[in-house]
VEXPASE-763648 format. One record per residue (C-alpha): residue in three letters; residue number from 0; chain; z, y, x. Coordinates in Angstrom, 1 decimal. Last residue first. Example, Ala and Ser with C-alpha at 12.3 -4.5 7.8 and 13.67 -1.06 7.14 Angstrom:
BEGIN
resn->SER	resi->1	chain->A	zz->7.1	yy->-1.1	xx->13.7
resn->ALA	resi->0	chain->A	zz->7.8	yy->-4.5	xx->12.3
END
This chain:
BEGIN
resn->SER	resi->315	chain->A	zz->-106.4	yy->63.9	xx->-46.8
resn->ARG	resi->314	chain->A	zz->-102.7	yy->63.8	xx->-47.8
resn->ARG	resi->313	chain->A	zz->-101.9	yy->60.8	xx->-45.6
resn->SER	resi->312	chain->A	zz->-103.7	yy->62.4	xx->-42.6
resn->LEU	resi->311	chain->A	zz->-101.7	yy->65.6	xx->-43.1
resn->GLN	resi->310	chain->A	zz->-98.4	yy->63.8	xx->-43.1
resn->LYS	resi->309	chain->A	zz->-99.4	yy->61.8	xx->-40.0
resn->ALA	resi->308	chain->A	zz->-100.2	yy->65.0	xx->-38.2
resn->ARG	resi->307	chain->A	zz->-96.8	yy->66.5	xx->-39.2
resn->ALA	resi->306	chain->A	zz->-95.0	yy->63.4	xx->-37.8
resn->ASP	resi->305	chain->A	zz->-96.9	yy->63.6	xx->-34.5
resn->GLU	resi->304	chain->A	zz->-96.1	yy->67.3	xx->-34.1
resn->VAL	resi->303	chain->A	zz->-92.5	yy->66.7	xx->-34.9
resn->VAL	resi->302	chain->A	zz->-92.2	yy->63.9	xx->-32.3
resn->ARG	resi->301	chain->A	zz->-94.0	yy->66.0	xx->-29.7
resn->ARG	resi->300	chain->A	zz->-91.7	yy->69.0	xx->-30.3
resn->VAL	resi->299	chain->A	zz->-88.7	yy->66.6	xx->-29.9
resn->GLY	resi->298	chain->A	zz->-90.0	yy->65.5	xx->-26.6
resn->ASP	resi->297	chain->A	zz->-90.5	yy->69.1	xx->-25.4
resn->GLU	resi->296	chain->A	zz->-87.0	yy->70.3	xx->-26.4
resn->LEU	resi->295	chain->A	zz->-85.4	yy->67.1	xx->-25.0
resn->PRO	resi->294	chain->A	zz->-86.9	yy->67.4	xx->-21.5
resn->VAL	resi->293	chain->A	zz->-89.8	yy->65.1	xx->-20.5
resn->PHE	resi->292	chain->A	zz->-89.7	yy->64.2	xx->-16.8
resn->GLY	resi->291	chain->A	zz->-87.1	yy->61.4	xx->-16.6
resn->ARG	resi->290	chain->A	zz->-86.7	yy->59.9	xx->-13.1
resn->TRP	resi->289	chain->A	zz->-88.2	yy->56.9	xx->-11.3
resn->GLY	resi->288	chain->A	zz->-88.6	yy->56.3	xx->-7.6
resn->TRP	resi->287	chain->A	zz->-88.4	yy->52.6	xx->-8.3
resn->THR	resi->286	chain->A	zz->-85.3	yy->51.5	xx->-6.5
resn->GLN	resi->285	chain->A	zz->-83.5	yy->54.7	xx->-5.6
resn->ARG	resi->284	chain->A	zz->-84.4	yy->56.6	xx->-8.8
resn->ALA	resi->283	chain->A	zz->-83.8	yy->53.6	xx->-11.1
resn->VAL	resi->282	chain->A	zz->-80.5	yy->52.9	xx->-9.3
resn->ALA	resi->281	chain->A	zz->-79.5	yy->56.6	xx->-9.7
resn->ALA	resi->280	chain->A	zz->-80.0	yy->56.7	xx->-13.5
resn->ASP	resi->279	chain->A	zz->-76.5	yy->57.8	xx->-14.3
resn->LEU	resi->278	chain->A	zz->-76.2	yy->57.4	xx->-18.1
resn->CYS	resi->277	chain->A	zz->-74.7	yy->59.5	xx->-20.8
resn->ILE	resi->276	chain->A	zz->-72.2	yy->58.6	xx->-23.4
resn->ARG	resi->275	chain->A	zz->-69.6	yy->59.9	xx->-25.8
resn->VAL	resi->274	chain->A	zz->-68.0	yy->58.5	xx->-29.0
resn->ILE	resi->273	chain->A	zz->-69.8	yy->55.1	xx->-29.3
resn->ASP	resi->272	chain->A	zz->-70.4	yy->54.1	xx->-32.9
resn->GLY	resi->271	chain->A	zz->-69.2	yy->50.6	xx->-33.7
resn->ARG	resi->270	chain->A	zz->-67.8	yy->51.5	xx->-37.1
resn->ARG	resi->269	chain->A	zz->-69.3	yy->54.6	xx->-38.7
resn->ASP	resi->268	chain->A	zz->-67.9	yy->58.1	xx->-38.7
resn->PRO	resi->267	chain->A	zz->-67.4	yy->59.7	xx->-42.2
resn->ALA	resi->266	chain->A	zz->-70.2	yy->61.9	xx->-43.6
resn->HIS	resi->265	chain->A	zz->-71.2	yy->65.4	xx->-42.8
resn->SER	resi->264	chain->A	zz->-73.9	yy->67.7	xx->-44.3
resn->PRO	resi->263	chain->A	zz->-76.1	yy->69.6	xx->-41.9
resn->GLY	resi->262	chain->A	zz->-77.1	yy->73.3	xx->-42.2
resn->ASN	resi->261	chain->A	zz->-80.3	yy->74.5	xx->-43.9
resn->THR	resi->260	chain->A	zz->-83.1	yy->76.4	xx->-42.1
resn->TYR	resi->259	chain->A	zz->-85.6	yy->73.8	xx->-41.0
resn->GLY	resi->258	chain->A	zz->-88.4	yy->75.3	xx->-39.1
resn->THR	resi->257	chain->A	zz->-89.5	yy->71.9	xx->-37.8
resn->ALA	resi->256	chain->A	zz->-89.1	yy->72.4	xx->-34.1
resn->ALA	resi->255	chain->A	zz->-86.0	yy->74.6	xx->-34.4
resn->ALA	resi->254	chain->A	zz->-84.4	yy->72.2	xx->-36.9
resn->VAL	resi->253	chain->A	zz->-85.1	yy->69.3	xx->-34.4
resn->GLU	resi->252	chain->A	zz->-83.3	yy->71.1	xx->-31.6
resn->ARG	resi->251	chain->A	zz->-80.4	yy->72.3	xx->-33.8
resn->PHE	resi->250	chain->A	zz->-79.7	yy->68.8	xx->-35.1
resn->LEU	resi->249	chain->A	zz->-79.8	yy->67.5	xx->-31.5
resn->GLU	resi->248	chain->A	zz->-77.2	yy->70.1	xx->-30.6
resn->LEU	resi->247	chain->A	zz->-75.1	yy->69.1	xx->-33.6
resn->ASP	resi->246	chain->A	zz->-75.3	yy->65.4	xx->-32.7
resn->SER	resi->245	chain->A	zz->-74.1	yy->66.2	xx->-29.2
resn->VAL	resi->244	chain->A	zz->-76.4	yy->65.8	xx->-26.2
resn->GLU	resi->243	chain->A	zz->-74.9	yy->64.4	xx->-23.0
resn->ARG	resi->242	chain->A	zz->-77.2	yy->64.6	xx->-20.0
resn->GLY	resi->241	chain->A	zz->-78.3	yy->61.9	xx->-17.6
resn->TRP	resi->240	chain->A	zz->-81.9	yy->61.5	xx->-18.9
resn->GLY	resi->239	chain->A	zz->-81.6	yy->57.8	xx->-19.3
resn->VAL	resi->238	chain->A	zz->-82.8	yy->54.5	xx->-18.0
resn->ASN	resi->237	chain->A	zz->-79.9	yy->52.6	xx->-16.4
resn->ALA	resi->236	chain->A	zz->-80.8	yy->49.9	xx->-13.9
resn->VAL	resi->235	chain->A	zz->-80.1	yy->46.2	xx->-13.3
resn->VAL	resi->234	chain->A	zz->-82.3	yy->44.9	xx->-10.5
resn->GLY	resi->233	chain->A	zz->-82.3	yy->41.2	xx->-10.0
resn->SER	resi->232	chain->A	zz->-85.8	yy->41.0	xx->-8.5
resn->PRO	resi->231	chain->A	zz->-87.1	yy->43.6	xx->-6.0
resn->GLY	resi->230	chain->A	zz->-90.2	yy->45.6	xx->-6.5
resn->ALA	resi->229	chain->A	zz->-92.7	yy->45.2	xx->-9.4
resn->ALA	resi->228	chain->A	zz->-92.3	yy->44.7	xx->-13.1
resn->ALA	resi->227	chain->A	zz->-89.6	yy->47.4	xx->-13.1
resn->ARG	resi->226	chain->A	zz->-92.2	yy->50.0	xx->-12.5
resn->ILE	resi->225	chain->A	zz->-93.7	yy->49.3	xx->-15.9
resn->THR	resi->224	chain->A	zz->-90.4	yy->49.6	xx->-17.6
resn->ALA	resi->223	chain->A	zz->-89.6	yy->52.9	xx->-15.8
resn->GLU	resi->222	chain->A	zz->-92.9	yy->54.4	xx->-16.9
resn->VAL	resi->221	chain->A	zz->-92.4	yy->53.1	xx->-20.4
resn->VAL	resi->220	chain->A	zz->-89.0	yy->54.8	xx->-20.6
resn->ASP	resi->219	chain->A	zz->-90.5	yy->58.1	xx->-19.5
resn->GLY	resi->218	chain->A	zz->-93.1	yy->57.9	xx->-22.2
resn->VAL	resi->217	chain->A	zz->-90.4	yy->57.0	xx->-24.8
resn->TYR	resi->216	chain->A	zz->-88.4	yy->60.1	xx->-24.2
resn->VAL	resi->215	chain->A	zz->-84.8	yy->59.8	xx->-23.2
resn->TYR	resi->214	chain->A	zz->-81.8	yy->61.0	xx->-25.2
resn->ASP	resi->213	chain->A	zz->-78.3	yy->60.5	xx->-23.8
resn->ARG	resi->212	chain->A	zz->-75.9	yy->60.5	xx->-26.7
resn->THR	resi->211	chain->A	zz->-72.9	yy->62.6	xx->-27.7
resn->LYS	resi->210	chain->A	zz->-70.4	yy->62.6	xx->-30.6
resn->THR	resi->209	chain->A	zz->-69.4	yy->66.2	xx->-31.4
resn->GLY	resi->208	chain->A	zz->-71.1	yy->66.4	xx->-34.8
resn->ASP	resi->207	chain->A	zz->-68.0	yy->66.2	xx->-36.9
resn->GLY	resi->206	chain->A	zz->-68.5	yy->62.6	xx->-38.0
resn->PHE	resi->205	chain->A	zz->-71.8	yy->61.1	xx->-39.2
resn->ILE	resi->204	chain->A	zz->-74.4	yy->63.8	xx->-39.5
resn->THR	resi->203	chain->A	zz->-76.4	yy->63.9	xx->-42.7
resn->VAL	resi->202	chain->A	zz->-79.6	yy->65.9	xx->-43.2
resn->PRO	resi->201	chain->A	zz->-80.4	yy->67.3	xx->-46.7
resn->GLU	resi->200	chain->A	zz->-84.1	yy->67.2	xx->-47.6
resn->GLY	resi->199	chain->A	zz->-86.8	yy->69.8	xx->-46.9
resn->ALA	resi->198	chain->A	zz->-89.4	yy->67.1	xx->-46.4
resn->LEU	resi->197	chain->A	zz->-90.0	yy->68.2	xx->-42.8
resn->MET	resi->196	chain->A	zz->-86.3	yy->68.2	xx->-42.3
resn->HIS	resi->195	chain->A	zz->-85.7	yy->64.7	xx->-43.7
resn->ARG	resi->194	chain->A	zz->-88.5	yy->63.1	xx->-41.6
resn->THR	resi->193	chain->A	zz->-87.5	yy->64.9	xx->-38.4
resn->PHE	resi->192	chain->A	zz->-83.8	yy->64.1	xx->-38.7
resn->ILE	resi->191	chain->A	zz->-84.6	yy->60.4	xx->-39.2
resn->ALA	resi->190	chain->A	zz->-87.2	yy->60.3	xx->-36.3
resn->VAL	resi->189	chain->A	zz->-84.7	yy->62.0	xx->-34.0
resn->VAL	resi->188	chain->A	zz->-81.9	yy->59.7	xx->-35.2
resn->GLY	resi->187	chain->A	zz->-83.8	yy->56.5	xx->-34.6
resn->ALA	resi->186	chain->A	zz->-81.0	yy->54.0	xx->-34.6
resn->GLU	resi->185	chain->A	zz->-80.0	yy->53.9	xx->-38.3
resn->GLY	resi->184	chain->A	zz->-83.2	yy->52.6	xx->-39.8
resn->ASP	resi->183	chain->A	zz->-85.7	yy->54.3	xx->-42.1
resn->ALA	resi->182	chain->A	zz->-87.2	yy->56.8	xx->-39.7
resn->ARG	resi->181	chain->A	zz->-89.0	yy->54.2	xx->-37.6
resn->GLN	resi->180	chain->A	zz->-90.0	yy->55.3	xx->-34.1
resn->ARG	resi->179	chain->A	zz->-93.8	yy->55.4	xx->-33.8
resn->ALA	resi->178	chain->A	zz->-93.8	yy->58.7	xx->-31.8
resn->GLY	resi->177	chain->A	zz->-90.7	yy->59.3	xx->-29.6
resn->TYR	resi->176	chain->A	zz->-87.1	yy->58.5	xx->-29.0
resn->VAL	resi->175	chain->A	zz->-85.0	yy->56.3	xx->-26.7
resn->ASN	resi->174	chain->A	zz->-81.3	yy->56.6	xx->-26.8
resn->ALA	resi->173	chain->A	zz->-80.2	yy->55.2	xx->-23.4
resn->TYR	resi->172	chain->A	zz->-82.0	yy->52.1	xx->-22.1
resn->ARG	resi->171	chain->A	zz->-80.3	yy->49.6	xx->-19.9
resn->LEU	resi->170	chain->A	zz->-83.3	yy->48.2	xx->-18.0
resn->VAL	resi->169	chain->A	zz->-82.9	yy->44.7	xx->-16.6
resn->ALA	resi->168	chain->A	zz->-85.2	yy->43.2	xx->-14.0
resn->TYR	resi->167	chain->A	zz->-86.0	yy->39.5	xx->-13.6
resn->GLU	resi->166	chain->A	zz->-87.3	yy->36.8	xx->-11.3
resn->ILE	resi->165	chain->A	zz->-87.5	yy->33.2	xx->-12.5
resn->LEU	resi->164	chain->A	zz->-86.3	yy->29.7	xx->-11.9
resn->GLY	resi->163	chain->A	zz->-84.6	yy->30.1	xx->-8.5
resn->ARG	resi->162	chain->A	zz->-81.3	yy->28.8	xx->-9.7
resn->ALA	resi->161	chain->A	zz->-79.7	yy->32.2	xx->-9.3
resn->ALA	resi->160	chain->A	zz->-82.6	yy->33.6	xx->-11.3
resn->TYR	resi->159	chain->A	zz->-81.6	yy->31.4	xx->-14.3
resn->ALA	resi->158	chain->A	zz->-78.0	yy->32.5	xx->-14.1
resn->SER	resi->157	chain->A	zz->-78.9	yy->36.2	xx->-13.8
resn->LEU	resi->156	chain->A	zz->-81.2	yy->36.1	xx->-16.8
resn->TYR	resi->155	chain->A	zz->-78.6	yy->34.3	xx->-18.8
resn->HIS	resi->154	chain->A	zz->-76.1	yy->37.0	xx->-17.9
resn->GLU	resi->153	chain->A	zz->-78.4	yy->39.8	xx->-19.0
resn->VAL	resi->152	chain->A	zz->-78.9	yy->37.9	xx->-22.2
resn->ALA	resi->151	chain->A	zz->-75.2	yy->38.1	xx->-22.9
resn->LEU	resi->150	chain->A	zz->-75.2	yy->41.9	xx->-22.4
resn->LYS	resi->149	chain->A	zz->-77.6	yy->42.4	xx->-25.2
resn->SER	resi->148	chain->A	zz->-75.5	yy->40.2	xx->-27.5
resn->ALA	resi->147	chain->A	zz->-72.3	yy->42.0	xx->-26.7
resn->GLY	resi->146	chain->A	zz->-73.8	yy->45.5	xx->-27.3
resn->TYR	resi->145	chain->A	zz->-75.1	yy->44.3	xx->-30.7
resn->GLU	resi->144	chain->A	zz->-71.8	yy->42.7	xx->-31.5
resn->SER	resi->143	chain->A	zz->-70.2	yy->46.2	xx->-31.1
resn->ILE	resi->142	chain->A	zz->-67.6	yy->47.6	xx->-28.8
resn->PRO	resi->141	chain->A	zz->-69.2	yy->46.5	xx->-25.6
resn->ARG	resi->140	chain->A	zz->-67.0	yy->46.7	xx->-22.5
resn->THR	resi->139	chain->A	zz->-69.3	yy->46.6	xx->-19.4
resn->ALA	resi->138	chain->A	zz->-67.4	yy->48.0	xx->-16.4
resn->ASP	resi->137	chain->A	zz->-68.9	yy->50.6	xx->-14.2
resn->ALA	resi->136	chain->A	zz->-71.2	yy->49.6	xx->-11.3
resn->GLU	resi->135	chain->A	zz->-74.3	yy->50.3	xx->-13.4
resn->SER	resi->134	chain->A	zz->-73.3	yy->53.9	xx->-13.7
resn->VAL	resi->133	chain->A	zz->-71.7	yy->55.9	xx->-16.5
resn->PRO	resi->132	chain->A	zz->-72.1	yy->59.7	xx->-16.5
resn->LEU	resi->131	chain->A	zz->-69.4	yy->60.0	xx->-17.4
resn->ARG	resi->130	chain->A	zz->-66.1	yy->58.2	xx->-17.1
resn->LYS	resi->129	chain->A	zz->-64.0	yy->55.7	xx->-19.1
resn->PRO	resi->128	chain->A	zz->-67.1	yy->54.4	xx->-20.9
resn->ASP	resi->127	chain->A	zz->-67.0	yy->53.8	xx->-24.7
resn->GLY	resi->126	chain->A	zz->-69.1	yy->50.6	xx->-25.0
resn->TYR	resi->125	chain->A	zz->-70.9	yy->49.9	xx->-21.8
resn->VAL	resi->124	chain->A	zz->-73.2	yy->47.2	xx->-23.1
resn->ALA	resi->123	chain->A	zz->-74.4	yy->49.7	xx->-25.8
resn->ALA	resi->122	chain->A	zz->-76.4	yy->51.4	xx->-23.0
resn->SER	resi->121	chain->A	zz->-79.1	yy->48.9	xx->-23.9
resn->SER	resi->120	chain->A	zz->-81.2	yy->46.0	xx->-22.6
resn->ALA	resi->119	chain->A	zz->-85.0	yy->45.8	xx->-22.5
resn->TYR	resi->118	chain->A	zz->-85.7	yy->42.9	xx->-20.2
resn->VAL	resi->117	chain->A	zz->-88.5	yy->42.7	xx->-17.7
resn->ILE	resi->116	chain->A	zz->-89.1	yy->38.9	xx->-17.1
resn->ARG	resi->115	chain->A	zz->-90.8	yy->37.8	xx->-14.0
resn->ARG	resi->114	chain->A	zz->-93.0	yy->35.1	xx->-12.4
resn->ALA	resi->113	chain->A	zz->-94.0	yy->33.2	xx->-15.5
resn->GLU	resi->112	chain->A	zz->-94.1	yy->29.5	xx->-14.9
resn->ALA	resi->111	chain->A	zz->-95.0	yy->28.6	xx->-18.5
resn->ALA	resi->110	chain->A	zz->-91.8	yy->26.5	xx->-18.8
resn->VAL	resi->109	chain->A	zz->-89.8	yy->29.3	xx->-17.2
resn->CYS	resi->108	chain->A	zz->-91.2	yy->31.8	xx->-19.6
resn->ALA	resi->107	chain->A	zz->-90.6	yy->29.6	xx->-22.7
resn->ARG	resi->106	chain->A	zz->-87.0	yy->29.1	xx->-21.5
resn->LEU	resi->105	chain->A	zz->-86.4	yy->32.9	xx->-21.1
resn->VAL	resi->104	chain->A	zz->-88.0	yy->33.7	xx->-24.4
resn->ASN	resi->103	chain->A	zz->-85.9	yy->31.1	xx->-26.2
resn->LEU	resi->102	chain->A	zz->-82.8	yy->32.5	xx->-24.5
resn->GLY	resi->101	chain->A	zz->-83.6	yy->35.9	xx->-25.9
resn->GLY	resi->100	chain->A	zz->-84.1	yy->34.4	xx->-29.3
resn->LEU	resi->99	chain->A	zz->-80.7	yy->32.6	xx->-29.0
resn->VAL	resi->98	chain->A	zz->-79.0	yy->35.8	xx->-27.8
resn->ASN	resi->97	chain->A	zz->-80.7	yy->38.6	xx->-29.6
resn->VAL	resi->96	chain->A	zz->-82.1	yy->37.0	xx->-32.8
resn->ARG	resi->95	chain->A	zz->-79.5	yy->34.3	xx->-33.5
resn->ALA	resi->94	chain->A	zz->-76.6	yy->36.5	xx->-32.1
resn->ASP	resi->93	chain->A	zz->-77.5	yy->39.4	xx->-34.5
resn->PHE	resi->92	chain->A	zz->-77.9	yy->37.0	xx->-37.4
resn->ASP	resi->91	chain->A	zz->-74.5	yy->35.4	xx->-36.7
resn->PRO	resi->90	chain->A	zz->-72.9	yy->38.9	xx->-36.3
resn->GLU	resi->89	chain->A	zz->-73.9	yy->39.9	xx->-39.8
resn->ARG	resi->88	chain->A	zz->-71.9	yy->43.0	xx->-40.8
resn->ILE	resi->87	chain->A	zz->-71.2	yy->44.1	xx->-37.2
resn->SER	resi->86	chain->A	zz->-74.7	yy->43.4	xx->-36.0
resn->ARG	resi->85	chain->A	zz->-76.0	yy->45.0	xx->-39.1
resn->ARG	resi->84	chain->A	zz->-74.2	yy->48.3	xx->-38.3
resn->VAL	resi->83	chain->A	zz->-75.5	yy->48.2	xx->-34.7
resn->ASP	resi->82	chain->A	zz->-79.1	yy->47.8	xx->-35.9
resn->THR	resi->81	chain->A	zz->-81.2	yy->46.7	xx->-32.9
resn->GLN	resi->80	chain->A	zz->-82.2	yy->43.1	xx->-33.6
resn->ALA	resi->79	chain->A	zz->-84.5	yy->42.5	xx->-30.7
resn->ALA	resi->78	chain->A	zz->-88.1	yy->42.0	xx->-29.3
resn->ALA	resi->77	chain->A	zz->-88.5	yy->44.1	xx->-26.1
resn->HIS	resi->76	chain->A	zz->-89.0	yy->41.3	xx->-23.6
resn->PHE	resi->75	chain->A	zz->-91.7	yy->42.3	xx->-21.1
resn->VAL	resi->74	chain->A	zz->-93.1	yy->39.1	xx->-19.7
resn->VAL	resi->73	chain->A	zz->-94.9	yy->39.1	xx->-16.4
resn->GLU	resi->72	chain->A	zz->-97.3	yy->36.5	xx->-14.9
resn->PRO	resi->71	chain->A	zz->-98.5	yy->35.5	xx->-18.3
resn->ARG	resi->70	chain->A	zz->-99.6	yy->31.9	xx->-19.1
resn->PHE	resi->69	chain->A	zz->-101.4	yy->32.6	xx->-22.4
resn->GLY	resi->68	chain->A	zz->-101.2	yy->29.0	xx->-23.7
resn->GLY	resi->67	chain->A	zz->-97.7	yy->28.4	xx->-22.4
resn->VAL	resi->66	chain->A	zz->-96.5	yy->31.7	xx->-23.9
resn->VAL	resi->65	chain->A	zz->-98.0	yy->30.9	xx->-27.3
resn->GLU	resi->64	chain->A	zz->-97.0	yy->27.2	xx->-27.4
resn->ARG	resi->63	chain->A	zz->-93.5	yy->28.0	xx->-26.1
resn->LEU	resi->62	chain->A	zz->-93.0	yy->30.6	xx->-28.8
resn->SER	resi->61	chain->A	zz->-94.2	yy->28.3	xx->-31.6
resn->ALA	resi->60	chain->A	zz->-91.7	yy->25.6	xx->-30.4
resn->LEU	resi->59	chain->A	zz->-88.9	yy->28.0	xx->-29.9
resn->ASP	resi->58	chain->A	zz->-89.0	yy->29.7	xx->-33.3
resn->CYS	resi->57	chain->A	zz->-86.3	yy->32.3	xx->-32.9
resn->ILE	resi->56	chain->A	zz->-88.8	yy->34.5	xx->-31.0
resn->ASP	resi->55	chain->A	zz->-90.7	yy->34.8	xx->-34.4
resn->VAL	resi->54	chain->A	zz->-94.4	yy->34.6	xx->-33.9
resn->ARG	resi->53	chain->A	zz->-97.3	yy->36.7	xx->-35.1
resn->GLN	resi->52	chain->A	zz->-99.6	yy->36.4	xx->-32.1
resn->PHE	resi->51	chain->A	zz->-101.7	yy->39.5	xx->-31.2
resn->ARG	resi->50	chain->A	zz->-104.1	yy->39.6	xx->-28.3
resn->ALA	resi->49	chain->A	zz->-104.4	yy->43.2	xx->-27.0
resn->GLY	resi->48	chain->A	zz->-107.8	yy->45.0	xx->-26.8
resn->ARG	resi->47	chain->A	zz->-107.4	yy->46.9	xx->-29.9
resn->PRO	resi->46	chain->A	zz->-104.0	yy->48.4	xx->-30.1
resn->VAL	resi->45	chain->A	zz->-101.0	yy->46.9	xx->-31.8
resn->ASN	resi->44	chain->A	zz->-99.1	yy->49.7	xx->-33.7
resn->SER	resi->43	chain->A	zz->-101.0	yy->49.0	xx->-36.9
resn->ALA	resi->42	chain->A	zz->-99.5	yy->45.5	xx->-36.9
resn->SER	resi->41	chain->A	zz->-96.2	yy->47.1	xx->-37.6
resn->GLY	resi->40	chain->A	zz->-92.8	yy->46.3	xx->-36.1
resn->THR	resi->39	chain->A	zz->-89.6	yy->45.7	xx->-38.1
resn->SER	resi->38	chain->A	zz->-90.0	yy->42.1	xx->-39.3
resn->LEU	resi->37	chain->A	zz->-93.5	yy->42.1	xx->-37.8
resn->ASP	resi->36	chain->A	zz->-92.9	yy->38.7	xx->-36.2
resn->ASP	resi->35	chain->A	zz->-94.0	yy->40.0	xx->-32.8
resn->VAL	resi->34	chain->A	zz->-95.7	yy->38.5	xx->-29.7
resn->VAL	resi->33	chain->A	zz->-98.3	yy->40.7	xx->-28.1
resn->CYS	resi->32	chain->A	zz->-100.6	yy->39.3	xx->-25.4
resn->VAL	resi->31	chain->A	zz->-102.0	yy->41.7	xx->-22.8
resn->CYS	resi->30	chain->A	zz->-104.8	yy->41.4	xx->-20.2
resn->HIS	resi->29	chain->A	zz->-104.1	yy->44.2	xx->-17.7
resn->GLY	resi->28	chain->A	zz->-106.3	yy->47.2	xx->-16.9
resn->ASP	resi->27	chain->A	zz->-103.7	yy->49.9	xx->-16.4
resn->ALA	resi->26	chain->A	zz->-104.7	yy->51.4	xx->-19.7
resn->LEU	resi->25	chain->A	zz->-104.0	yy->48.0	xx->-21.3
resn->LEU	resi->24	chain->A	zz->-100.5	yy->47.9	xx->-19.7
resn->ARG	resi->23	chain->A	zz->-99.8	yy->51.5	xx->-20.8
resn->ASP	resi->22	chain->A	zz->-100.7	yy->50.8	xx->-24.5
resn->VAL	resi->21	chain->A	zz->-98.7	yy->47.6	xx->-24.5
resn->VAL	resi->20	chain->A	zz->-95.6	yy->49.5	xx->-23.2
resn->HIS	resi->19	chain->A	zz->-96.1	yy->52.0	xx->-26.0
resn->SER	resi->18	chain->A	zz->-96.2	yy->49.1	xx->-28.5
resn->GLY	resi->17	chain->A	zz->-93.0	yy->47.7	xx->-27.1
resn->ILE	resi->16	chain->A	zz->-91.0	yy->50.9	xx->-27.5
resn->PHE	resi->15	chain->A	zz->-91.6	yy->51.3	xx->-31.2
resn->GLY	resi->14	chain->A	zz->-92.5	yy->47.8	xx->-32.4
resn->ALA	resi->13	chain->A	zz->-95.7	yy->45.8	xx->-32.4
resn->GLY	resi->12	chain->A	zz->-95.1	yy->44.6	xx->-28.9
resn->GLY	resi->11	chain->A	zz->-91.7	yy->43.1	xx->-29.9
resn->THR	resi->10	chain->A	zz->-92.3	yy->40.5	xx->-27.2
resn->VAL	resi->9	chain->A	zz->-94.8	yy->41.8	xx->-24.6
resn->LEU	resi->8	chain->A	zz->-96.9	yy->39.3	xx->-22.6
resn->ALA	resi->7	chain->A	zz->-98.7	yy->40.4	xx->-19.3
resn->ARG	resi->6	chain->A	zz->-101.6	yy->38.9	xx->-17.6
resn->ARG	resi->5	chain->A	zz->-103.2	yy->40.8	xx->-14.7
resn->GLY	resi->4	chain->A	zz->-100.1	yy->41.0	xx->-12.6
resn->THR	resi->3	chain->A	zz->-97.6	yy->43.8	xx->-12.4
resn->ASP	resi->2	chain->A	zz->-98.5	yy->44.7	xx->-8.8
resn->THR	resi->1	chain->A	zz->-101.1	yy->47.4	xx->-9.4
resn->MET	resi->0	chain->A	zz->-99.0	yy->50.2	xx->-10.8
END
């Protein structure tokens, strides 16, 4: 891509997806500023060559100072509270980070005269869809506070764009997985399964294993995210593989890659969990010429290889 602008700012750029976006922007020759409070990200994920500012997006004054000083053309907004369970337990915290923090980013971008925001939204905005694969034209019915907060920022972006204040693109990510994903949360199931299997520990599946998700590799997600910085404004696009994968199927894939021979244990379903989902990525294909290229088997193998390499480096 050559149209993303030479100056790009990435909120959450020390996190899982954000840091991969930073890598790609630097490789494409852009000047990059990372904004992250390191609450879930890691400074070790920020590559040399990127400017790093430890700032909480809930701190509007500091955020405005950083964005205004850097004056990016494009802002990739990936900073978020992503724990569905926490959003249900602490809806005020979820709203503060995702809604008010997102609004702070939007206001700081407008003040700095940024051209466009590329927003990392989520398939959680759909809730339990009435048909699969779910498309962007289908109803948004979040069943968790997390899904509601991600959808709220989409509406703020639309409102600001309607007044001619900024361009935007929204990417509704499916279940993203890959290297650098944390294995101590609840969202990164591939990373969690991998960590436990490599350690020979029991692996827990919530429910009977028939819940489905749409898994998309982080490299494919980065490609869609970079492409969203160019092209038409106001695009809302699903980013997913378009295939349902049950919890049991994912368990078998990770077990095959790790050599794990035990079966899973089961625990009760969790509140806020979507039962079945996969995404129709037709808008991303038609608008940006994007499609997922890394099948689940290959992506899982890459995650396991990365985890094994890190184990070896810690031992040496």
